[in-house]
C-alpha positions in Angstrom: 0.1 0.0 0.1 1.2 3.7 -0.6 1.7 5.9 2.1 -1.1 8.4 2.7 -0.9 11.9 1.2 0.1 14.4 3.9 -1.7 17.7 3.9 -0.5 20.9 5.6 -3.4 22.4 7.4 -2.6 26.1 8.4 -4.6 28.8 10.1 -4.7 30.8 13.3 -5.7 28.2 15.8 -6.2 30.7 18.8 -9.2 31.7 16.9 -10.5 29.0 14.5 -9.3 25.9 16.4 -12.9 24.2 15.8 -13.0 24.9 12.3 -9.2 23.8 11.7 -9.7 20.8 13.6 -13.0 20.1 11.9 -11.0 20.3 8.4 -8.2 18.1 9.6 -10.6 15.4 10.7 -12.4 15.2 7.5 -9.1 14.7 5.7 -8.2 12.1 8.1 -11.7 10.4 7.6 -10.9 10.1 3.8 -7.5 8.4 4.5 -5.3 11.3 4.4 -2.5 12.6 7.0 -2.4 15.9 8.6 0.7 18.2 9.4 -1.0 21.3 11.4 0.6 24.7 11.5 -0.2 27.3 13.8 0.0 31.1 12.6 -1.5 32.7 15.6 0.2 35.5 17.4 -1.6 36.4 20.5 -3.5 33.0 21.6 -2.7 29.4 21.6 -4.6 26.3 20.1 -6.6 24.1 22.7 -4.2 21.2 21.8 -0.5 21.7 20.4 -0.1 21.7 16.7 2.5 19.9 14.8 4.3 23.2 13.9 3.8 25.7 16.7 3.8 29.7 16.1 7.0 30.0 17.7 8.5 27.7 14.8 6.8 29.6 12.5 8.1 33.1 13.3 11.5 31.8 13.7 11.5 30.2 10.4 11.0 33.8 8.9 14.0 35.2 10.9 11.9 36.6 14.0 10.2 35.7 17.0 6.6 35.8 18.2 7.6 38.4 21.1 8.6 40.5 18.3 5.4 40.3 16.6 3.5 41.1 19.9 5.5 43.8 20.4 5.0 45.5 17.2 1.7 46.3 18.5 0.5 46.1 14.8 -1.6 43.3 13.6 -0.5 44.0 9.9 3.3 43.8 11.0 2.7 40.9 13.2 1.0 38.8 10.4 3.5 39.7 7.8 6.2 38.4 10.3 4.1 35.1 10.4 3.5 35.1 6.6 7.4 35.2 6.2 7.9 32.4 8.4 4.7 30.2 7.1 6.2 30.8 3.5 9.7 29.6 4.3 8.7 26.8 6.4 5.9 25.4 4.0 8.8 25.6 1.3 11.3 23.7 3.6 8.6 21.2 4.4 8.1 20.3 0.6 11.8 19.9 -0.1 12.0 17.3 2.6 9.2 15.5 0.9 7.0 16.1 4.0 3.8 17.5 2.5 1.9 16.6 -0.3 -0.4 19.5 -0.4 -1.6 22.5 1.7 -4.7 24.1 2.6 -5.1 27.3 4.6 -8.1 28.9 6.1 -8.8 32.5 7.2 -10.7 35.8 6.7 -8.4 38.9 5.3 -5.7 38.0 7.4 -5.3 34.6 7.0 -5.7 34.9 3.3 -3.0 37.5 3.1 -0.8 35.2 4.6 -2.1 32.2 2.6 -1.3 33.8 -0.6 2.7 34.3 0.6 2.6 30.6 1.6 1.1 29.3 -1.4 3.4 31.2 -3.8 6.3 29.7 -2.1 5.6 26.3 -3.2 6.1 25.1 -7.0 3.6 24.3 -9.5 2.0 20.9 -9.2 1.7 21.2 -5.3 -1.9 21.3 -4.5 -2.8 24.7 -2.8 -6.0 25.4 -1.3 -7.2 28.5 0.2 -10.7 28.5 2.0 -11.5 32.1 2.6 -14.3 34.3 3.2 -13.0 36.5 0.6 -12.2 34.0 -2.1 -12.2 35.8 -5.6 -12.5 39.3 -4.2 -11.2 41.9 -6.1 -9.1 42.8 -3.0 -6.8 39.9 -3.9 -3.9 41.3 -6.3 -3.3 39.2 -9.5 0.6 39.3 -8.9 0.3 37.6 -5.5 -1.8 34.6 -6.5 0.2 31.4 -7.3 0.0 29.7 -11.0 -2.1 26.8 -9.7 -3.7 28.3 -6.7 -7.3 27.1 -5.8 -9.9 28.9 -3.7 -12.9 28.1 -1.9 -15.3 30.7 -0.7 -15.8 30.0 3.1 -19.7 30.9 3.5 -21.0 31.4 6.9 -17.5 30.7 8.1 -16.6 34.2 10.1 -16.9 32.6 13.3 -17.6 29.3 14.6 -18.9 25.7 13.0 -22.3 25.5 11.6 -23.8 23.5 9.0 -23.5 25.9 6.2 -19.5 26.2 6.9 -19.2 22.8 7.3 -20.5 22.2 3.9 -17.4 24.3 2.7 -15.0 22.8 4.8 -15.9 19.4 4.0 -15.6 19.9 0.4 -12.4 21.7 0.8 -11.0 18.6 2.6 -12.0 16.5 -0.2 -10.6 18.8 -3.0 -7.3 19.0 -1.4 -6.8 15.4 -0.7 -8.2 14.6 -4.0 -5.8 16.8 -5.7 -3.0 15.4 -3.6 -3.8 11.9 -5.2 -4.5 12.8 -8.6 -1.9 15.4 -9.5 0.5 14.8 -12.2 3.3 17.3 -11.4 5.1 19.0 -14.4 7.9 16.8 -15.1 8.5 16.9 -19.1 11.7 15.5 -20.4 11.3 18.0 -23.2 12.3 21.7 -23.0 9.2 24.0 -22.3 8.3 26.7 -24.4 5.9 29.5 -22.8 3.6 31.1 -25.3 0.8 33.7 -24.8 -2.2 33.9 -27.0 -6.1 34.5 -27.0 -8.6 32.5 -28.6 -8.7 31.6 -32.3 -11.4 34.0 -33.3 -8.7 36.8 -32.7 -5.4 35.3 -33.0 -4.2 32.4 -35.1 -0.6 31.9 -34.9 -0.4 29.1 -32.1 -2.5 26.8 -34.4 0.9 26.7 -36.6 3.4 27.1 -34.2 2.2 24.5 -31.5 2.5 21.5 -33.5 5.4 22.6 -35.5 7.6 23.1 -32.1 6.3 20.0 -30.9 7.7 18.1 -34.2 11.0 20.0 -33.0 11.1 18.1 -29.8 9.3 20.9 -27.4 6.6 21.0 -25.0 4.5 24.2 -25.7 2.2 25.6 -23.0 -0.1 28.3 -24.2 -1.5 30.9 -21.9 -4.8 33.0 -22.1 -3.4 36.5 -21.8 -6.7 38.0 -19.8 -4.9 39.0 -16.8 -4.9 35.7 -14.5 -3.3 33.7 -17.6 -0.7 36.3 -17.9 0.1 36.1 -14.0 0.4 32.2 -14.3 2.9 33.0 -17.2 4.8 35.7 -15.4 5.2 33.6 -12.2 6.7 30.5 -14.4 9.1 32.5 -16.4 10.5 34.2 -12.8 11.0 30.5 -11.9 13.2 30.0 -15.3 10.5 27.2 -16.3 10.7 28.0 -19.8 13.6 27.5 -22.6 12.1 30.0 -24.7 9.3 32.4 -24.1 7.0 33.4 -27.2 5.2 36.2 -25.6 3.1 37.5 -28.2 -0.1 38.3 -26.7 1.0 41.4 -24.5 -2.1 43.4 -24.1 -2.0 42.9 -20.4 0.9 45.6 -20.5 -1.7 48.0 -21.9 -4.4 46.8 -19.6 -2.4 47.7 -16.7 -1.2 51.2 -18.0 -4.7 52.0 -18.5 -5.9 50.9 -15.0 -8.0 48.2 -16.3 -9.2 45.5 -13.7 -8.2 42.8 -16.0 -4.4 43.2 -15.1 -1.5 40.7 -14.8 0.1 43.0 -12.3 2.8 45.6 -13.0 5.7 43.2 -13.7 4.4 41.9 -16.6 6.8 41.6 -19.6 9.8 41.8 -17.2 10.2 38.4 -15.7 11.4 36.3 -18.7 14.2 39.3 -19.0 15.0 39.3 -15.7 15.8 35.7 -15.6 17.5 35.8 -18.9 15.4 33.5 -20.7 15.5 33.8 -24.5 12.3 35.6 -25.5 10.3 36.4 -28.8 7.9 39.4 -28.2 4.9 40.5 -30.6 2.4 43.2 -29.8 -0.9 41.2 -30.2 -4.0 43.5 -29.3 -1.6 46.3 -28.5 -4.5 48.3 -29.8 -6.9 47.6 -27.5 -7.9 47.8 -23.7 -9.9 44.8 -22.1 -12.6 45.9 -19.6 -14.8 43.8 -17.4 -17.8 43.6 -19.5 -20.5 43.8 -16.9 -19.1 46.8 -15.7 -20.3 50.5 -17.4 -17.6 51.6 -19.4 -15.6 54.8 -18.1 -16.8 58.0 -19.3 -13.5 58.7 -20.8 -13.9 55.6 -23.0 -17.7 55.4 -23.5 -17.4 57.0 -27.1 -14.5 54.7 -28.3 -14.9 52.0 -30.9 -15.4 48.6 -28.9 -16.3 45.3 -28.9 -18.3 43.2 -26.4 -16.5 39.9 -26.7 -19.0 38.2 -24.4 -20.7 39.4 -20.8 -17.3 39.0 -19.1 -15.2 41.1 -21.3 -15.6 44.4 -23.5 -12.2 45.8 -25.6 -12.0 49.4 -26.3 -9.7 50.6 -29.0 -6.9 52.9 -27.8 -6.0 56.3 -29.5 -2.6 56.9 -31.4 -1.3 58.8 -28.5 -2.4 56.0 -26.1 -0.8 53.4 -28.4 2.5 55.4 -28.7 2.5 55.3 -24.8 1.9 51.3 -24.9 5.1 51.2 -27.2 7.2 53.4 -24.9 6.4 51.2 -21.8 7.0 47.9 -23.6 10.2 49.1 -24.7 11.3 50.2 -21.4 10.5 46.8 -19.8 12.4 45.2 -22.5 15.4 47.3 -22.0 16.0 45.5 -18.7 16.3 42.2 -20.0 19.4 40.1 -19.4 18.9 37.5 -22.0 18.5 37.4 -26.1 15.3 39.6 -26.7 13.6 40.0 -30.1 10.9 42.2 -31.2 8.8 40.8 -34.0 6.4 43.8 -35.2 3.6 42.7 -37.8 3.1 46.3 -39.6 -0.3 45.1 -41.2 -1.9 44.7 -37.9 -2.0 42.8 -34.6 -5.4 40.9 -34.2 -8.1 39.8 -36.6 -10.5 42.7 -35.5 -7.9 45.5 -36.9 -7.7 44.2 -40.4 -8.6 46.6 -43.3 -12.3 46.5 -43.3 -12.5 45.1 -40.0 -14.7 47.0 -37.4 -11.8 48.0 -35.2 -9.3 48.7 -37.9 -7.1 52.2 -37.4 -4.4 52.5 -40.1 -3.4 56.0 -38.3 -3.2 54.3 -34.9 -1.2 51.1 -36.2 1.2 53.7 -37.8 1.8 55.7 -34.6 2.4 52.5 -32.6 5.0 51.2 -35.2 6.9 54.5 -35.4 6.9 54.7 -31.7 8.4 51.1 -31.3 11.0 51.9 -33.9 11.9 55.0 -31.9 12.2 53.5 -28.8 13.1 50.2 -29.1 16.3 49.4 -26.8 19.5 48.4 -28.1 19.5 45.2 -26.1 16.3 44.0 -28.5 16.4 42.9 -32.1 13.7 44.6 -33.8 12.2 42.5 -36.7 9.5 44.3 -38.8 7.5 42.0 -40.7 5.3 43.2 -43.7 2.5 41.0 -42.8 -0.3 40.9 -40.4 0.4 38.8 -37.0 -2.3 35.8 -38.2 -0.8 35.7 -41.5 1.3 32.5 -42.2 4.4 34.8 -42.8 4.6 35.5 -38.9 4.5 32.1 -38.0 7.1 31.1 -40.3 9.2 34.1 -39.2 9.1 32.8 -35.9 9.9 29.6 -36.7 13.1 30.6 -38.6 14.3 32.8 -35.8 13.6 29.9 -33.2 15.8 27.6 -35.4 18.5 30.1 -35.8 18.5 30.3 -31.9 18.6 26.6 -31.5 21.6 26.4 -33.9 23.5 29.4 -32.1 22.6 27.4 -28.6 20.8 30.0 -27.3 17.6 27.6 -27.2 18.6 24.1 -26.0 17.7 21.4 -28.4 14.6 19.5 -28.4 14.2 15.9 -27.2 12.3 13.2 -29.0 
């Protein structure tokens, strides 16, 4: 028989002992094992946990007394968050845990985001929170494969409503630990960004061509959270090469859209010296939350309601110049080989001549600004085609093959 999967159960046992103990009991009832971690500051659990609050604080280079003496719950919880993240990473490295579940309100959730981000992709990470899915959770703090469950009726004490959430969460994390197939490909991984095939086509040609060359290809949906996952993996040097062609999230963040991948979008591959090819798919649009009214300053613009969740609004020529400057500034810090592929005839299916969002003047303004600001460390390749034309994909593959031949990208594996 295989050993039972061990789940790290973390939370403030001084205030949520009953709830955390119930969660642990449900995991054990399904044949799992539990390692309990107390992240309290002032109080103590009813019975000792496997990992005490003192051990947590010390793992972060501090002490419980320091947290208490701060007389500030925010400072104190950040001390515990740092220790919880460090301790969780250590436990995983020692093969002592197979998954983690953290319980909390805003304080516990703040800590949970740090703890989950300290664990690699493929380790089941569940957060049961009273603020799951809330807009107060910044995309850049969410681990690439984090799972969240809304803790309904769970602010104070056990009841039948919150037990429903907790029991499902117990089954979810243990089931995930048993079923997970963690990333462990023998082939070099290519990270690519895109949108659906109605607006961008290149991945249809590129993915099978790269797979035939012996690479694995992961395509990320660049609508905020997809870009966040892409950036977090790029920061971990998970990719042998990056094909970051759907960079619209840079403009989204610049324009203050809620559909953001964070301020560090388009920087992590460069910071990790990962070879990167960049293109400006949908640079001309800002994505907005579709069920919210358009801001007054954008209400008279041409727009496309993609569905009830997402509406894309066209940027002005000046705004496109600003996007070009921002992209150039981000690429200027890259430490590895960087190429910018600029399709001068358009960058999404809606901006072709005759299409409803076509703006030749805006496209020209973006291209001219990019030519002017493209940094010296970035090779600019101007392509007299549209991003959805076969010529774009063929140019990408030709450049990729050159990088492989030069040893910039490792060779594929059969």
